[in-house]
A tleap script that builds the chain and sets N, CA, C and O, in Angstrom:
source leaprc.protein.ff14SB
mol = sequence {
  NMET LYS LYS LYS LEU LEU GLU ASN ALA ALA
  MET ILE PHE THR SER GLU SER GLN SER GLY
  LYS ASP SER SER GLU GLU VAL ASP LYS LEU
  HIE ALA LYS ILE ALA GLN LEU THR MET GLU
  ASN ASP PHE LEU ALA LYS VAL LEU GLY CARG
}
set mol.1.N position { -75.489 -29.841 7.975 }
set mol.1.CA position { -74.816 -29.964 6.709 }
set mol.1.C position { -73.307 -30.102 6.926 }
set mol.1.O position { -72.653 -30.936 6.300 }
set mol.2.N position { -72.768 -29.276 7.820 }
set mol.2.CA position { -71.333 -29.340 8.107 }
set mol.2.C position { -70.978 -30.684 8.721 }
set mol.2.O position { -69.935 -31.263 8.418 }
set mol.3.N position { -71.859 -31.174 9.590 }
set mol.3.CA position { -71.620 -32.471 10.230 }
set mol.3.C position { -71.573 -33.574 9.175 }
set mol.3.O position { -70.717 -34.457 9.230 }
set mol.4.N position { -72.492 -33.519 8.219 }
set mol.4.CA position { -72.537 -34.514 7.158 }
set mol.4.C position { -71.255 -34.462 6.325 }
set mol.4.O position { -70.706 -35.502 5.962 }
set mol.5.N position { -70.782 -33.256 6.026 }
set mol.5.CA position { -69.545 -33.102 5.274 }
set mol.5.C position { -68.375 -33.702 6.042 }
set mol.5.O position { -67.569 -34.436 5.472 }
set mol.6.N position { -68.279 -33.401 7.307 }
set mol.6.CA position { -67.177 -33.915 8.115 }
set mol.6.C position { -67.215 -35.440 8.202 }
set mol.6.O position { -66.171 -36.092 8.192 }
set mol.7.N position { -68.426 -36.009 8.288 }
set mol.7.CA position { -68.553 -37.457 8.375 }
set mol.7.C position { -68.126 -38.133 7.067 }
set mol.7.O position { -67.582 -39.237 7.085 }
set mol.8.N position { -68.373 -37.476 5.949 }
set mol.8.CA position { -68.116 -38.089 4.643 }
set mol.8.C position { -66.897 -37.516 3.936 }
set mol.8.O position { -66.664 -37.822 2.766 }
set mol.9.N position { -66.123 -36.697 4.619 }
set mol.9.CA position { -64.971 -36.046 3.989 }
set mol.9.C position { -63.947 -37.058 3.489 }
set mol.9.O position { -63.289 -36.816 2.477 }
set mol.10.N position { -63.802 -38.172 4.172 }
set mol.10.CA position { -62.831 -39.175 3.759 }
set mol.10.C position { -63.169 -39.756 2.395 }
set mol.10.O position { -62.278 -40.203 1.673 }
set mol.11.N position { -64.431 -39.755 2.041 }
set mol.11.CA position { -64.845 -40.298 0.748 }
set mol.11.C position { -64.286 -39.475 -0.409 }
set mol.11.O position { -64.137 -39.989 -1.517 }
set mol.12.N position { -63.980 -38.219 -0.163 }
set mol.12.CA position { -63.425 -37.356 -1.198 }
set mol.12.C position { -62.085 -37.900 -1.663 }
set mol.12.O position { -61.716 -37.767 -2.830 }
set mol.13.N position { -61.372 -38.508 -0.748 }
set mol.13.CA position { -60.015 -38.964 -1.034 }
set mol.13.C position { -59.929 -40.463 -1.288 }
set mol.13.O position { -58.856 -41.049 -1.142 }
set mol.14.N position { -61.030 -41.091 -1.663 }
set mol.14.CA position { -60.996 -42.520 -1.963 }
set mol.14.C position { -60.174 -42.753 -3.214 }
set mol.14.O position { -59.860 -41.815 -3.946 }
set mol.15.N position { -59.830 -43.991 -3.453 }
set mol.15.CA position { -58.996 -44.294 -4.613 }
set mol.15.C position { -59.688 -43.818 -5.880 }
set mol.15.O position { -60.891 -44.007 -6.060 }
set mol.16.N position { -58.907 -43.201 -6.750 }
set mol.16.CA position { -59.473 -42.639 -7.964 }
set mol.16.C position { -59.913 -43.705 -8.946 }
set mol.16.O position { -60.767 -43.451 -9.795 }
set mol.17.N position { -59.350 -44.878 -8.844 }
set mol.17.CA position { -59.720 -45.914 -9.805 }
set mol.17.C position { -61.213 -46.225 -9.714 }
set mol.17.O position { -61.882 -46.354 -10.739 }
set mol.18.N position { -61.731 -46.346 -8.507 }
set mol.18.CA position { -63.152 -46.643 -8.347 }
set mol.18.C position { -63.991 -45.397 -8.559 }
set mol.18.O position { -64.936 -45.417 -9.348 }
set mol.19.N position { -63.666 -44.320 -7.872 }
set mol.19.CA position { -64.481 -43.118 -7.995 }
set mol.19.C position { -64.330 -42.499 -9.378 }
set mol.19.O position { -65.286 -41.930 -9.903 }
set mol.20.N position { -63.154 -42.601 -9.972 }
set mol.20.CA position { -62.937 -42.083 -11.317 }
set mol.20.C position { -63.755 -42.833 -12.346 }
set mol.20.O position { -64.304 -42.238 -13.273 }
set mol.21.N position { -63.833 -44.139 -12.179 }
set mol.21.CA position { -64.619 -44.968 -13.094 }
set mol.21.C position { -66.090 -44.593 -12.990 }
set mol.21.O position { -66.764 -44.416 -14.005 }
set mol.22.N position { -66.588 -44.472 -11.763 }
set mol.22.CA position { -67.984 -44.097 -11.560 }
set mol.22.C position { -68.246 -42.705 -12.123 }
set mol.22.O position { -69.273 -42.471 -12.760 }
set mol.23.N position { -67.325 -41.794 -11.891 }
set mol.23.CA position { -67.487 -40.433 -12.374 }
set mol.23.C position { -67.498 -40.401 -13.892 }
set mol.23.O position { -68.291 -39.680 -14.498 }
set mol.24.N position { -66.621 -41.178 -14.502 }
set mol.24.CA position { -66.548 -41.219 -15.953 }
set mol.24.C position { -67.851 -41.739 -16.552 }
set mol.24.O position { -68.345 -41.197 -17.541 }
set mol.25.N position { -68.398 -42.774 -15.962 }
set mol.25.CA position { -69.664 -43.324 -16.440 }
set mol.25.C position { -70.784 -42.309 -16.260 }
set mol.25.O position { -71.632 -42.152 -17.139 }
set mol.26.N position { -70.789 -41.629 -15.133 }
set mol.26.CA position { -71.808 -40.627 -14.856 }
set mol.26.C position { -71.688 -39.458 -15.834 }
set mol.26.O position { -72.695 -38.949 -16.327 }
set mol.27.N position { -70.461 -39.036 -16.111 }
set mol.27.CA position { -70.233 -37.941 -17.051 }
set mol.27.C position { -70.721 -38.331 -18.440 }
set mol.27.O position { -71.333 -37.518 -19.133 }
set mol.28.N position { -70.456 -39.566 -18.849 }
set mol.28.CA position { -70.927 -40.038 -20.154 }
set mol.28.C position { -72.454 -40.009 -20.232 }
set mol.28.O position { -73.021 -39.586 -21.240 }
set mol.29.N position { -73.110 -40.456 -19.175 }
set mol.29.CA position { -74.574 -40.428 -19.144 }
set mol.29.C position { -75.090 -38.991 -19.217 }
set mol.29.O position { -76.056 -38.704 -19.923 }
set mol.30.N position { -74.436 -38.097 -18.481 }
set mol.30.CA position { -74.871 -36.706 -18.475 }
set mol.30.C position { -74.649 -36.041 -19.827 }
set mol.30.O position { -75.478 -35.247 -20.273 }
set mol.31.N position { -73.541 -36.359 -20.478 }
set mol.31.CA position { -73.293 -35.812 -21.819 }
set mol.31.C position { -74.361 -36.285 -22.801 }
set mol.31.O position { -74.828 -35.509 -23.635 }
set mol.32.N position { -74.743 -37.542 -22.705 }
set mol.32.CA position { -75.787 -38.072 -23.580 }
set mol.32.C position { -77.110 -37.369 -23.319 }
set mol.32.O position { -77.842 -37.049 -24.256 }
set mol.33.N position { -77.415 -37.130 -22.063 }
set mol.33.CA position { -78.668 -36.449 -21.715 }
set mol.33.C position { -78.651 -35.008 -22.206 }
set mol.33.O position { -79.661 -34.512 -22.706 }
set mol.34.N position { -77.522 -34.335 -22.070 }
set mol.34.CA position { -77.394 -32.959 -22.552 }
set mol.34.C position { -77.611 -32.914 -24.065 }
set mol.34.O position { -78.308 -32.036 -24.573 }
set mol.35.N position { -77.012 -33.862 -24.774 }
set mol.35.CA position { -77.178 -33.912 -26.228 }
set mol.35.C position { -78.637 -34.129 -26.600 }
set mol.35.O position { -79.144 -33.488 -27.521 }
set mol.36.N position { -79.313 -35.023 -25.896 }
set mol.36.CA position { -80.722 -35.292 -26.161 }
set mol.36.C position { -81.562 -34.049 -25.927 }
set mol.36.O position { -82.389 -33.688 -26.763 }
set mol.37.N position { -81.353 -33.398 -24.799 }
set mol.37.CA position { -82.138 -32.215 -24.468 }
set mol.37.C position { -81.855 -31.064 -25.426 }
set mol.37.O position { -82.759 -30.297 -25.756 }
set mol.38.N position { -80.611 -30.938 -25.873 }
set mol.38.CA position { -80.257 -29.905 -26.835 }
set mol.38.C position { -80.984 -30.133 -28.151 }
set mol.38.O position { -81.517 -29.194 -28.742 }
set mol.39.N position { -81.006 -31.381 -28.609 }
set mol.39.CA position { -81.717 -31.704 -29.853 }
set mol.39.C position { -83.208 -31.412 -29.718 }
set mol.39.O position { -83.811 -30.834 -30.622 }
set mol.40.N position { -83.801 -31.804 -28.606 }
set mol.40.CA position { -85.221 -31.549 -28.384 }
set mol.40.C position { -85.500 -30.050 -28.336 }
set mol.40.O position { -86.487 -29.580 -28.903 }
set mol.41.N position { -84.642 -29.311 -27.668 }
set mol.41.CA position { -84.811 -27.874 -27.550 }
set mol.41.C position { -84.710 -27.198 -28.919 }
set mol.41.O position { -85.523 -26.337 -29.259 }
set mol.42.N position { -83.704 -27.598 -29.697 }
set mol.42.CA position { -83.538 -27.035 -31.036 }
set mol.42.C position { -84.737 -27.369 -31.918 }
set mol.42.O position { -85.220 -26.516 -32.662 }
set mol.43.N position { -85.213 -28.594 -31.837 }
set mol.43.CA position { -86.355 -29.002 -32.634 }
set mol.43.C position { -87.587 -28.175 -32.272 }
set mol.43.O position { -88.273 -27.651 -33.149 }
set mol.44.N position { -87.859 -28.063 -30.977 }
set mol.44.CA position { -89.039 -27.308 -30.544 }
set mol.44.C position { -88.924 -25.827 -30.898 }
set mol.44.O position { -89.915 -25.196 -31.266 }
set mol.45.N position { -87.731 -25.279 -30.789 }
set mol.45.CA position { -87.533 -23.875 -31.161 }
set mol.45.C position { -87.814 -23.675 -32.643 }
set mol.45.O position { -88.406 -22.671 -33.037 }
set mol.46.N position { -87.394 -24.620 -33.457 }
set mol.46.CA position { -87.615 -24.532 -34.908 }
set mol.46.C position { -89.107 -24.660 -35.225 }
set mol.46.O position { -89.648 -23.889 -36.017 }
set mol.47.N position { -89.767 -25.643 -34.599 }
set mol.47.CA position { -91.188 -25.887 -34.858 }
set mol.47.C position { -92.041 -24.717 -34.391 }
set mol.47.O position { -93.003 -24.341 -35.060 }
set mol.48.N position { -91.696 -24.149 -33.261 }
set mol.48.CA position { -92.480 -23.055 -32.709 }
set mol.48.C position { -92.067 -21.703 -33.256 }
set mol.48.O position { -92.682 -20.686 -32.936 }
set mol.49.N position { -91.037 -21.687 -34.075 }
set mol.49.CA position { -90.615 -20.461 -34.711 }
set mol.49.C position { -89.947 -19.461 -33.789 }
set mol.49.O position { -90.102 -18.251 -33.952 }
set mol.50.N position { -89.217 -19.963 -32.836 }
set mol.50.CA position { -88.539 -19.047 -31.897 }
set mol.50.C position { -87.100 -18.887 -32.244 }
set mol.50.O position { -86.379 -18.156 -31.565 }
savepdb mol mol.pdb
quit
């Protein structure tokens, strides 16, 4: 694991324009998924009376 980190450590410092864009898109997808799961959870809790 440490070897893998050392091999890929330079990727941490890549230009933010590319990694930031990818991260932003990923964050947007994750926020959408969280919202979906929250709605489903709330719905099921209401239906099941919990």
